[in-house]
C-alpha positions as a LaTeX table, in Angstrom:
\begin{tabular}{lrrr}
\hline
Residue & $x$ (\AA) & $y$ (\AA) & $z$ (\AA) \\
\hline
Met1 & 0.06 & $-0.10$ & $-0.04$ \\
Ala2 & 1.28 & 3.58 & $-0.85$ \\
Asp3 & 2.25 & 5.77 & 1.83 \\
Pro4 & $-0.27$ & 8.24 & 2.47 \\
Gly5 & 2.33 & 11.00 & 3.48 \\
Met6 & 4.47 & 10.50 & 0.22 \\
Ser7 & 5.40 & 14.11 & $-1.04$ \\
Val8 & 4.53 & 13.10 & $-4.60$ \\
Thr9 & 1.53 & 11.49 & $-6.67$ \\
Pro10 & 0.84 & 9.25 & $-8.30$ \\
Tyr11 & 3.12 & 6.95 & $-6.19$ \\
Trp12 & 3.03 & 3.23 & $-5.81$ \\
Glu13 & 5.24 & 0.77 & $-3.93$ \\
Leu14 & 6.19 & $-2.70$ & $-5.06$ \\
Thr15 & 7.17 & $-5.23$ & $-2.39$ \\
Phe16 & 9.42 & $-7.95$ & $-3.27$ \\
Asp17 & 10.41 & $-10.99$ & $-1.06$ \\
Ala18 & 13.99 & $-12.34$ & $-0.81$ \\
Asp19 & 13.33 & $-14.83$ & $-3.95$ \\
Gly20 & 12.35 & $-11.83$ & $-6.07$ \\
Asp21 & 8.38 & $-12.82$ & $-5.95$ \\
Val22 & 6.51 & $-9.32$ & $-6.02$ \\
Asp23 & 3.29 & $-8.58$ & $-4.06$ \\
Gly24 & 0.60 & $-9.35$ & $-6.60$ \\
Pro25 & $-2.01$ & $-6.79$ & $-5.44$ \\
Glu26 & 0.50 & $-4.10$ & $-5.53$ \\
Arg27 & 1.83 & $-5.36$ & $-9.10$ \\
Asp28 & $-1.75$ & $-5.32$ & $-10.54$ \\
Arg29 & $-2.47$ & $-1.91$ & $-9.02$ \\
Leu30 & 0.48 & $-0.25$ & $-10.79$ \\
Ser31 & $-0.47$ & $-2.01$ & $-13.91$ \\
Ala32 & $-4.09$ & $-0.92$ & $-13.88$ \\
Gln33 & $-3.26$ & 2.66 & $-12.76$ \\
Val34 & $-0.12$ & 3.88 & $-14.47$ \\
Thr35 & $-1.91$ & 4.62 & $-18.12$ \\
Glu36 & $-4.96$ & 5.72 & $-16.33$ \\
Arg37 & $-3.22$ & 8.40 & $-14.48$ \\
Gly38 & $-1.55$ & 9.74 & $-17.54$ \\
Val39 & 2.05 & 8.69 & $-16.47$ \\
Arg40 & 4.51 & 9.37 & $-19.38$ \\
Asp41 & 7.73 & 8.83 & $-17.49$ \\
Leu42 & 7.83 & 6.43 & $-14.37$ \\
Ile43 & 10.72 & 6.74 & $-12.01$ \\
Val44 & 11.43 & 3.42 & $-10.04$ \\
Phe45 & 13.74 & 3.95 & $-7.14$ \\
Ala46 & 15.36 & 0.96 & $-5.10$ \\
His47 & 16.76 & 1.53 & $-1.62$ \\
Gly48 & 20.12 & 0.18 & $-0.29$ \\
Trp49 & 20.45 & $-1.20$ & 3.14 \\
Asn50 & 17.32 & $-0.14$ & 5.40 \\
Asn51 & 15.91 & $-2.25$ & 8.13 \\
Asp52 & 12.14 & $-1.39$ & 7.57 \\
Arg53 & 9.76 & 0.02 & 5.14 \\
Ser54 & 9.64 & 3.26 & 7.04 \\
Gly55 & 13.11 & 4.07 & 6.34 \\
Ala56 & 12.84 & 3.35 & 2.79 \\
Thr57 & 9.93 & 5.21 & 2.25 \\
Ala58 & 11.29 & 8.25 & 4.08 \\
Leu59 & 14.26 & 7.95 & 1.76 \\
Tyr60 & 11.84 & 8.32 & $-1.17$ \\
Arg61 & 9.66 & 10.96 & 0.27 \\
Arg62 & 12.65 & 13.21 & 0.42 \\
Phe63 & 14.49 & 12.41 & $-2.72$ \\
Phe64 & 11.24 & 12.60 & $-4.89$ \\
Ala65 & 9.99 & 15.89 & $-3.17$ \\
Pro66 & 11.87 & 18.39 & $-5.64$ \\
Leu67 & 10.98 & 16.62 & $-8.81$ \\
Pro68 & 7.35 & 18.05 & $-9.61$ \\
Arg69 & 8.97 & 21.52 & $-9.01$ \\
Leu70 & 11.91 & 20.84 & $-11.33$ \\
Ala71 & 9.79 & 19.34 & $-14.16$ \\
Pro72 & 6.52 & 20.92 & $-13.79$ \\
Lys73 & 5.16 & 19.90 & $-17.26$ \\
Ala74 & 6.37 & 16.39 & $-17.14$ \\
Arg75 & 3.91 & 13.69 & $-16.54$ \\
Leu76 & 5.56 & 11.67 & $-13.93$ \\
Gly77 & 4.69 & 8.54 & $-11.92$ \\
Tyr78 & 6.87 & 7.32 & $-8.87$ \\
Val79 & 7.49 & 3.78 & $-7.61$ \\
Gly80 & 9.25 & 2.93 & $-4.45$ \\
Val81 & 10.78 & $-0.61$ & $-4.32$ \\
Ile82 & 10.74 & $-2.39$ & $-0.97$ \\
Trp83 & 12.92 & $-5.29$ & $-0.72$ \\
Pro84 & 14.29 & $-7.27$ & 2.33 \\
Ser85 & 17.42 & $-5.39$ & 3.21 \\
Met86 & 18.90 & $-4.14$ & 6.38 \\
Arg87 & 21.48 & $-1.80$ & 8.03 \\
Phe88 & 23.07 & $-1.72$ & 11.25 \\
Ser89 & 21.50 & 0.91 & 13.43 \\
Asp90 & 24.81 & 2.58 & 14.22 \\
Glu91 & 25.37 & 3.86 & 10.59 \\
Pro92 & 24.57 & 7.49 & 10.33 \\
Ile93 & 22.52 & 8.71 & 7.52 \\
Pro94 & 22.68 & 12.40 & 7.10 \\
Asp95 & 19.70 & 14.45 & 8.10 \\
Phe96 & 17.82 & 11.47 & 9.33 \\
Pro97 & 16.86 & 10.71 & 12.97 \\
Glu98 & 19.65 & 9.67 & 15.37 \\
Ser99 & 20.34 & 6.06 & 15.83 \\
Val100 & 21.74 & 4.42 & 18.76 \\
Ala101 & 25.26 & 5.36 & 17.61 \\
Ala102 & 24.43 & 9.11 & 18.61 \\
Val103 & 23.31 & 7.90 & 21.95 \\
Glu104 & 26.44 & 6.03 & 22.70 \\
Ala105 & 28.46 & 9.24 & 21.49 \\
Gln106 & 26.85 & 11.13 & 24.31 \\
Gly107 & 28.43 & 8.59 & 26.94 \\
Val108 & 25.66 & 6.01 & 27.40 \\
Pro109 & 27.15 & 2.97 & 26.35 \\
Gly110 & 24.95 & $-0.07$ & 25.28 \\
Pro111 & 25.36 & $-3.62$ & 24.01 \\
Ala112 & 27.58 & $-4.14$ & 20.66 \\
Leu113 & 24.36 & $-4.99$ & 18.81 \\
Asp114 & 21.24 & $-3.07$ & 19.95 \\
Glu115 & 17.68 & $-4.67$ & 19.85 \\
Asn116 & 16.93 & $-3.17$ & 16.44 \\
Thr117 & 20.05 & $-4.29$ & 14.96 \\
Arg118 & 19.52 & $-7.83$ & 16.36 \\
Arg119 & 15.87 & $-7.99$ & 14.91 \\
Ala120 & 17.06 & $-6.85$ & 11.57 \\
Leu121 & 19.73 & $-9.50$ & 11.74 \\
Arg122 & 17.21 & $-12.28$ & 12.44 \\
Glu123 & 15.28 & $-11.14$ & 9.58 \\
Ala124 & 18.23 & $-11.02$ & 7.38 \\
Phe125 & 19.44 & $-14.60$ & 8.54 \\
Pro126 & 16.22 & $-16.71$ & 9.02 \\
Gly127 & 16.77 & $-19.97$ & 11.11 \\
Arg128 & 20.10 & $-18.54$ & 12.47 \\
Ala129 & 19.01 & $-16.80$ & 15.77 \\
Ala130 & 20.82 & $-19.13$ & 17.99 \\
Val131 & 24.20 & $-18.16$ & 16.02 \\
Leu132 & 23.20 & $-14.42$ & 16.12 \\
Asp133 & 22.82 & $-14.66$ & 20.01 \\
Arg134 & 26.07 & $-16.30$ & 20.39 \\
Leu135 & 27.81 & $-13.57$ & 18.19 \\
Ala136 & 26.07 & $-10.69$ & 20.17 \\
Arg137 & 27.29 & $-12.26$ & 23.48 \\
Met138 & 30.79 & $-12.53$ & 22.04 \\
Leu139 & 30.81 & $-8.94$ & 20.82 \\
Asp140 & 29.86 & $-7.96$ & 24.35 \\
Asp141 & 32.23 & $-10.13$ & 26.37 \\
Arg142 & 35.12 & $-10.06$ & 23.92 \\
Pro143 & 36.98 & $-13.12$ & 25.04 \\
Asp144 & 40.80 & $-13.05$ & 25.22 \\
Gly145 & 43.17 & $-14.52$ & 22.63 \\
Ala146 & 42.99 & $-16.02$ & 18.96 \\
Ile147 & 40.80 & $-18.70$ & 20.08 \\
Gly148 & 37.68 & $-16.36$ & 20.71 \\
Leu149 & 38.19 & $-14.45$ & 17.43 \\
Thr150 & 38.58 & $-17.83$ & 15.53 \\
Glu151 & 35.23 & $-19.21$ & 16.96 \\
Phe152 & 33.48 & $-15.81$ & 16.12 \\
Gly153 & 34.71 & $-15.97$ & 12.39 \\
Arg154 & 33.45 & $-19.56$ & 12.31 \\
Leu155 & 30.00 & $-18.59$ & 13.47 \\
Val156 & 30.00 & $-15.53$ & 10.90 \\
Arg157 & 30.64 & $-18.11$ & 8.14 \\
Gln158 & 27.85 & $-20.13$ & 9.32 \\
Leu159 & 25.35 & $-17.26$ & 8.65 \\
Leu160 & 26.49 & $-17.44$ & 4.91 \\
Asp161 & 26.27 & $-21.17$ & 4.14 \\
Gly162 & 23.60 & $-22.07$ & 1.77 \\
Gly163 & 22.98 & $-18.73$ & 0.30 \\
Gln164 & 21.93 & $-17.97$ & $-3.06$ \\
Gly165 & 22.32 & $-15.21$ & $-5.54$ \\
Pro166 & 23.75 & $-14.09$ & $-9.17$ \\
Ala167 & 27.46 & $-14.93$ & $-9.14$ \\
Asp168 & 29.77 & $-12.03$ & $-9.74$ \\
Thr169 & 32.59 & $-13.16$ & $-12.08$ \\
Asp170 & 34.01 & $-9.62$ & $-11.55$ \\
Glu171 & 34.58 & $-9.79$ & $-7.86$ \\
Pro172 & 37.29 & $-12.42$ & $-7.08$ \\
Gly173 & 37.19 & $-12.01$ & $-3.38$ \\
Gly174 & 33.54 & $-13.15$ & $-2.85$ \\
Pro175 & 32.63 & $-14.89$ & 0.25 \\
Ala176 & 36.39 & $-16.15$ & 0.64 \\
Val177 & 37.20 & $-13.42$ & 3.20 \\
Phe178 & 34.85 & $-15.36$ & 5.70 \\
Asp179 & 37.09 & $-18.45$ & 5.19 \\
Thr180 & 40.34 & $-16.53$ & 5.63 \\
Asp181 & 42.26 & $-16.27$ & 9.15 \\
Pro182 & 39.63 & $-14.22$ & 11.22 \\
Val183 & 42.42 & $-12.96$ & 13.63 \\
Ala184 & 44.15 & $-11.34$ & 10.86 \\
Val185 & 40.93 & $-10.11$ & 9.19 \\
Cys186 & 39.54 & $-8.52$ & 12.38 \\
Glu187 & 42.90 & $-6.94$ & 12.99 \\
Gln188 & 42.85 & $-5.22$ & 9.54 \\
Phe189 & 39.20 & $-4.18$ & 9.85 \\
Ala190 & 40.12 & $-2.71$ & 13.33 \\
Asp191 & 43.07 & $-0.84$ & 11.62 \\
Ala192 & 40.63 & 0.51 & 9.04 \\
Leu193 & 38.16 & 1.72 & 11.53 \\
Ala194 & 40.80 & 3.33 & 13.58 \\
Ala195 & 42.00 & 5.39 & 10.29 \\
Leu196 & 38.45 & 6.51 & 9.92 \\
Gly197 & 37.57 & 7.38 & 13.43 \\
Pro198 & 38.96 & 9.40 & 16.39 \\
Ala199 & 42.37 & 7.71 & 16.46 \\
Ala200 & 43.17 & 9.12 & 12.91 \\
Asp201 & 43.49 & 12.43 & 14.38 \\
Gly202 & 45.31 & 11.40 & 17.60 \\
Ala203 & 42.51 & 11.43 & 20.01 \\
Arg204 & 43.05 & 7.95 & 21.02 \\
Phe205 & 46.65 & 5.93 & 21.41 \\
Gly206 & 47.31 & 2.41 & 21.50 \\
Leu207 & 46.56 & $-0.52$ & 19.16 \\
Pro208 & 43.07 & $-0.84$ & 17.61 \\
Asn209 & 41.21 & $-3.72$ & 19.41 \\
Pro210 & 40.64 & $-6.65$ & 17.17 \\
Trp211 & 37.28 & $-6.91$ & 18.56 \\
Asp212 & 36.21 & $-3.70$ & 16.95 \\
Gly213 & 37.04 & $-5.48$ & 13.53 \\
Ala214 & 35.08 & $-8.26$ & 14.72 \\
Lys215 & 32.10 & $-6.33$ & 14.62 \\
Glu216 & 32.85 & $-5.15$ & 11.02 \\
Leu217 & 33.32 & $-8.77$ & 9.97 \\
Leu218 & 29.86 & $-9.39$ & 10.95 \\
Arg219 & 28.51 & $-6.26$ & 9.35 \\
Gln220 & 30.40 & $-7.37$ & 5.93 \\
Ala221 & 28.50 & $-10.74$ & 6.24 \\
Thr222 & 25.08 & $-8.85$ & 6.22 \\
Tyr223 & 26.51 & $-6.84$ & 3.21 \\
Tyr224 & 27.14 & $-9.99$ & 1.29 \\
Gln225 & 23.90 & $-11.23$ & 1.99 \\
Met226 & 22.11 & $-8.00$ & 0.95 \\
Lys227 & 24.22 & $-8.18$ & $-2.00$ \\
Arg228 & 23.44 & $-11.48$ & $-3.15$ \\
Arg229 & 19.85 & $-10.61$ & $-2.45$ \\
Ala230 & 19.60 & $-7.68$ & $-4.43$ \\
Gly231 & 20.88 & $-9.21$ & $-7.71$ \\
Thr232 & 18.15 & $-12.11$ & $-7.03$ \\
Val233 & 15.43 & $-9.34$ & $-6.66$ \\
Gly234 & 16.56 & $-7.39$ & $-9.55$ \\
Glu235 & 17.09 & $-10.18$ & $-12.25$ \\
Arg236 & 14.02 & $-12.28$ & $-11.03$ \\
Gly237 & 11.60 & $-9.67$ & $-9.72$ \\
Leu238 & 12.07 & $-6.31$ & $-11.06$ \\
Gly239 & 13.33 & $-6.88$ & $-14.40$ \\
Pro240 & 10.35 & $-9.34$ & $-15.57$ \\
Leu241 & 7.87 & $-6.91$ & $-13.89$ \\
Val242 & 9.33 & $-4.03$ & $-16.11$ \\
Gly243 & 8.82 & $-6.19$ & $-19.26$ \\
Arg244 & 5.43 & $-6.95$ & $-18.01$ \\
Leu245 & 4.49 & $-3.47$ & $-17.48$ \\
Ala246 & 5.95 & $-2.71$ & $-21.24$ \\
Gly247 & 3.29 & $-5.08$ & $-22.48$ \\
Val248 & 0.11 & $-3.42$ & $-20.65$ \\
Ala249 & 1.42 & 0.22 & $-20.71$ \\
Pro250 & 3.68 & 0.56 & $-23.86$ \\
Gly251 & 3.80 & 4.20 & $-23.83$ \\
Val252 & 5.34 & 4.60 & $-20.47$ \\
Arg253 & 9.16 & 5.39 & $-20.21$ \\
Val254 & 10.76 & 3.75 & $-17.12$ \\
His255 & 13.67 & 5.46 & $-15.34$ \\
Leu256 & 15.47 & 3.08 & $-12.83$ \\
Val257 & 17.41 & 4.60 & $-9.87$ \\
Gly258 & 19.09 & 2.67 & $-7.24$ \\
His259 & 21.31 & 3.77 & $-4.10$ \\
Ser260 & 23.96 & 1.38 & $-2.72$ \\
Phe261 & 22.84 & $-2.36$ & $-3.10$ \\
Gly262 & 19.60 & $-0.64$ & $-4.72$ \\
Gly263 & 21.98 & 0.26 & $-7.66$ \\
Arg264 & 22.92 & $-3.43$ & $-7.87$ \\
Leu265 & 19.30 & $-4.57$ & $-7.87$ \\
Val266 & 18.21 & $-2.21$ & $-10.67$ \\
Ala267 & 21.51 & $-3.00$ & $-12.66$ \\
Phe268 & 20.38 & $-6.67$ & $-12.51$ \\
Ala269 & 17.03 & $-5.97$ & $-13.27$ \\
Leu270 & 18.54 & $-5.14$ & $-16.82$ \\
Arg271 & 19.76 & $-8.64$ & $-17.01$ \\
Gly272 & 16.14 & $-9.92$ & $-16.17$ \\
Leu273 & 14.30 & $-7.86$ & $-18.95$ \\
Pro274 & 12.54 & $-9.81$ & $-21.62$ \\
Gly275 & 14.74 & $-9.74$ & $-24.78$ \\
Pro276 & 12.56 & $-7.13$ & $-26.94$ \\
Val277 & 11.91 & $-4.67$ & $-24.02$ \\
Arg278 & 13.14 & $-1.03$ & $-24.57$ \\
Ser279 & 11.18 & 0.65 & $-22.17$ \\
Val280 & 14.05 & 1.57 & $-19.76$ \\
Lys281 & 15.00 & 4.90 & $-21.03$ \\
Ser282 & 17.78 & 5.69 & $-18.18$ \\
Val283 & 19.36 & 4.10 & $-15.27$ \\
Thr284 & 20.90 & 6.35 & $-12.37$ \\
Leu285 & 23.24 & 4.49 & $-9.96$ \\
Leu286 & 23.73 & 6.43 & $-6.49$ \\
Gln287 & 26.82 & 5.01 & $-4.58$ \\
Gly288 & 26.42 & 1.66 & $-6.43$ \\
Ala289 & 27.70 & $-1.15$ & $-4.03$ \\
Phe290 & 29.13 & $-3.44$ & $-6.53$ \\
Ser291 & 32.26 & $-3.90$ & $-8.63$ \\
His292 & 33.41 & $-1.15$ & $-10.92$ \\
Tyr293 & 34.27 & $-3.84$ & $-13.40$ \\
Ala294 & 30.40 & $-5.31$ & $-13.51$ \\
Phe295 & 29.80 & $-3.69$ & $-17.17$ \\
Ala296 & 33.08 & $-4.74$ & $-18.60$ \\
Ala297 & 33.54 & $-7.24$ & $-21.56$ \\
Arg298 & 37.04 & $-8.00$ & $-20.23$ \\
Leu299 & 38.47 & $-7.72$ & $-16.82$ \\
Pro300 & 41.93 & $-5.64$ & $-17.11$ \\
His301 & 43.51 & $-8.09$ & $-14.60$ \\
Ala302 & 41.87 & $-11.25$ & $-15.98$ \\
Pro303 & 41.37 & $-10.61$ & $-19.89$ \\
Asp304 & 39.62 & $-14.19$ & $-20.17$ \\
Arg305 & 36.74 & $-13.04$ & $-17.73$ \\
Ser306 & 34.08 & $-10.47$ & $-18.02$ \\
Gly307 & 32.00 & $-8.47$ & $-15.61$ \\
Ala308 & 28.61 & $-9.74$ & $-14.23$ \\
Leu309 & 26.62 & $-7.31$ & $-16.20$ \\
Lys310 & 28.71 & $-7.39$ & $-19.42$ \\
Gly311 & 26.84 & $-5.46$ & $-22.22$ \\
Gly312 & 24.15 & $-4.44$ & $-19.56$ \\
Ala313 & 24.35 & $-0.87$ & $-20.74$ \\
Gly314 & 22.90 & $-1.72$ & $-24.03$ \\
Arg315 & 19.51 & $-2.82$ & $-22.49$ \\
Val316 & 19.03 & 0.88 & $-21.76$ \\
Asp317 & 17.47 & 2.85 & $-24.51$ \\
Gly318 & 19.48 & 6.01 & $-23.05$ \\
Pro319 & 22.46 & 6.49 & $-20.86$ \\
Leu320 & 23.52 & 4.46 & $-17.60$ \\
Val321 & 24.65 & 7.15 & $-15.22$ \\
Cys322 & 26.93 & 6.14 & $-12.18$ \\
Cys323 & 27.42 & 8.61 & $-9.27$ \\
His324 & 30.53 & 8.27 & $-7.22$ \\
Ser325 & 32.35 & 10.07 & $-4.39$ \\
His326 & 35.52 & 9.59 & $-2.96$ \\
Phe327 & 33.99 & 10.75 & 0.32 \\
Asp328 & 32.24 & 7.18 & 0.46 \\
Ala329 & 34.17 & 5.21 & 3.12 \\
Ala330 & 31.87 & 2.22 & 2.79 \\
Leu331 & 33.06 & 1.76 & $-0.65$ \\
Gly332 & 36.46 & 3.36 & $-0.62$ \\
Thr333 & 37.72 & 1.55 & 2.45 \\
Phe334 & 35.74 & $-1.55$ & 3.55 \\
Tyr335 & 34.45 & $-2.64$ & 0.12 \\
Pro336 & 37.99 & $-3.26$ & $-1.45$ \\
Leu337 & 39.59 & $-4.30$ & 1.92 \\
Ala338 & 36.79 & $-7.19$ & 2.32 \\
Ser339 & 37.35 & $-8.10$ & $-1.32$ \\
Arg340 & 40.96 & $-8.30$ & $-1.11$ \\
Leu341 & 41.60 & $-9.75$ & 2.32 \\
Ala342 & 40.87 & $-13.40$ & 0.97 \\
Gly343 & 44.45 & $-13.20$ & $-0.83$ \\
Asp344 & 46.46 & $-10.54$ & 0.82 \\
Asp345 & 47.55 & $-10.03$ & 4.35 \\
Arg346 & 49.05 & $-6.66$ & 3.86 \\
Ser347 & 47.98 & $-4.07$ & 6.59 \\
Cys348 & 46.60 & $-0.84$ & 5.20 \\
Ala349 & 43.92 & 1.74 & 6.28 \\
Gly350 & 41.95 & 4.69 & 5.44 \\
Ser351 & 42.22 & 6.40 & 2.04 \\
Glu352 & 45.26 & 4.45 & 1.07 \\
Ile353 & 43.40 & 1.10 & 0.88 \\
Ala354 & 42.17 & 1.56 & $-2.73$ \\
Ala355 & 45.58 & 2.46 & $-3.89$ \\
Val356 & 47.55 & $-0.13$ & $-1.87$ \\
Leu357 & 45.21 & $-3.01$ & $-2.93$ \\
Gly358 & 44.70 & $-2.24$ & $-6.67$ \\
Pro359 & 42.06 & $-1.44$ & $-8.77$ \\
Gln360 & 40.42 & $-4.74$ & $-9.27$ \\
Trp361 & 38.83 & $-4.54$ & $-5.92$ \\
Gly362 & 37.00 & $-1.20$ & $-6.36$ \\
Ala363 & 33.25 & $-0.18$ & $-6.27$ \\
Leu364 & 31.13 & 1.83 & $-8.82$ \\
Gly365 & 30.24 & 4.37 & $-6.18$ \\
His366 & 33.88 & 4.96 & $-5.20$ \\
Asp367 & 35.26 & 5.81 & $-8.74$ \\
Gly368 & 32.56 & 5.06 & $-11.36$ \\
Val369 & 32.27 & 2.38 & $-14.24$ \\
Gln370 & 35.66 & 1.09 & $-15.35$ \\
Ala371 & 37.14 & $-0.74$ & $-18.28$ \\
Val372 & 34.12 & 0.07 & $-20.67$ \\
Pro373 & 35.27 & 1.90 & $-23.52$ \\
Gly374 & 33.62 & 5.27 & $-24.49$ \\
Thr375 & 32.43 & 5.80 & $-20.84$ \\
Ala376 & 31.95 & 9.55 & $-20.48$ \\
Arg377 & 33.45 & 11.27 & $-17.20$ \\
Leu378 & 32.05 & 14.36 & $-15.87$ \\
Asp379 & 31.69 & 16.45 & $-12.69$ \\
Leu380 & 28.31 & 17.20 & $-11.15$ \\
Ala381 & 28.41 & 20.59 & $-12.48$ \\
Ala382 & 29.03 & 19.47 & $-16.07$ \\
Ala383 & 26.40 & 16.91 & $-16.04$ \\
Leu384 & 23.77 & 19.30 & $-14.98$ \\
Arg385 & 24.76 & 21.81 & $-17.45$ \\
Gly386 & 24.16 & 19.17 & $-20.06$ \\
Pro387 & 23.16 & 17.54 & $-22.19$ \\
Leu388 & 24.25 & 13.94 & $-21.27$ \\
Pro389 & 25.36 & 11.49 & $-23.56$ \\
Ala390 & 22.23 & 9.72 & $-25.33$ \\
Ser391 & 23.49 & 6.30 & $-24.51$ \\
Gly392 & 26.24 & 4.36 & $-22.93$ \\
Cys393 & 27.96 & 4.57 & $-19.55$ \\
Val394 & 28.67 & 8.14 & $-17.92$ \\
Asn395 & 30.53 & 8.49 & $-14.70$ \\
Val396 & 29.34 & 11.46 & $-12.74$ \\
Asp397 & 31.71 & 12.63 & $-9.89$ \\
Ala398 & 29.17 & 13.75 & $-7.23$ \\
Ala399 & 31.62 & 14.63 & $-4.51$ \\
Ala400 & 30.37 & 17.99 & $-4.47$ \\
Val401 & 26.88 & 17.11 & $-2.39$ \\
Val402 & 27.72 & 13.25 & $-1.61$ \\
Arg403 & 30.24 & 14.31 & 1.24 \\
Arg404 & 28.71 & 14.04 & 4.73 \\
Gly405 & 28.39 & 11.29 & 7.12 \\
Gly406 & 30.43 & 9.56 & 9.78 \\
Ala407 & 32.30 & 6.35 & 10.25 \\
Pro408 & 32.07 & 3.63 & 9.20 \\
Ser409 & 30.33 & 4.27 & 5.88 \\
Gly410 & 31.11 & 8.14 & 5.35 \\
Ala411 & 29.17 & 9.72 & 2.94 \\
His412 & 27.53 & 6.46 & 1.38 \\
Ser413 & 24.15 & 7.64 & 2.41 \\
Asp414 & 24.39 & 11.35 & 1.83 \\
Ile415 & 22.42 & 11.15 & $-1.46$ \\
Val416 & 19.15 & 13.39 & $-0.69$ \\
His417 & 20.05 & 16.51 & $-2.85$ \\
Pro418 & 18.34 & 18.43 & $-5.32$ \\
Glu419 & 21.25 & 18.26 & $-7.58$ \\
Leu420 & 20.87 & 14.48 & $-7.89$ \\
Ala421 & 17.25 & 14.63 & $-8.46$ \\
Arg422 & 18.10 & 17.10 & $-11.23$ \\
Leu423 & 20.63 & 14.45 & $-12.59$ \\
Val424 & 17.86 & 11.60 & $-12.75$ \\
Leu425 & 15.61 & 13.99 & $-14.98$ \\
Ala426 & 18.59 & 14.80 & $-17.20$ \\
Ala427 & 19.57 & 11.21 & $-17.68$ \\
Gly428 & 15.97 & 10.53 & $-18.62$ \\
Arg429 & 15.71 & 13.56 & $-20.77$ \\
Ile430 & 12.45 & 14.64 & $-18.89$ \\
Ala431 & 11.89 & 18.26 & $-19.51$ \\
\hline
\end{tabular}
């Protein structure tokens, strides 16, 4: 059911389960009403990690708000995709209500995993409640020695056993990081956290505690689970649905927008489109949390392999715009570190990580689409002056606005800006 407090109209929601199955009545309502409401351009937005529907709809409400004013003559319709994702409640989101992290920062300590995060973890890993309870106790008790961290790593790996989702031939690290020596992994995550936090400016002394890195290892497990799920929902759910919509409302132009793993979701929707469908007129990826080689026909470090979405931009009857920012610590620090730890034990932290580990471990939201010939590269001001290229991949450095946020994710969720709303309109050639 659509949120009655939404800032725009007409607005519909589409709810998908973890297997990509869509809520039938919501799908049918959109199909029946989109032409009836006179919609010409339908903007479909998929959130990244959120732990409930209210968080996702709050994002949509704020991001969509300026669009009617920016394009007053356009016949716009809006869709908010709801899919089972989560985030840790200590991850700050600029301009959103304070989380438990803010309370702890005021000197009121709490458990390592607050109740909201535990509930979200139980939903993300169904049937693993006992394992999650043990992990939570270990994060609070922090048993001494390598034995405790080794056991913690074994339990984290249990969470991911049996998971399904589209393979990423462009991301060589994969789940192997969870099979690597957990002591070394936790130490490196702790070093990276220290570089992003107070210790980076001398506020704290001494070696980072590897148990701080242990919590990051658990966080990475949830990211990996959500990443796999986003691909499934996009390819098996949203892509076929867009194809169905093209059949019942052939005059409607579709514009896909995704944040973080929602960017992965809408990108994999291109792989799930029925062959002849050409209704997707633009794709805008906001801090996309997947490999910057995803669209490459050849990987520079492995020419016999291709990206998971090779040729995917060709399914868009318009440009595929990728926004990136070097202020995104989630993608500039932890994404490459988690990917590379499976095969390298060098210690590095902070802004040096991407350079030290090498480009094969990078994410779209950090430095844009890579290894795709002809990709245009613009800063945000130039992109908004326009016009954007009519097709192909377009990298837009959005660091001028995507720049705020605390550790550990940095500016990863700092996407609610009218400039980015204008970019969606520019990508879709919506007057």
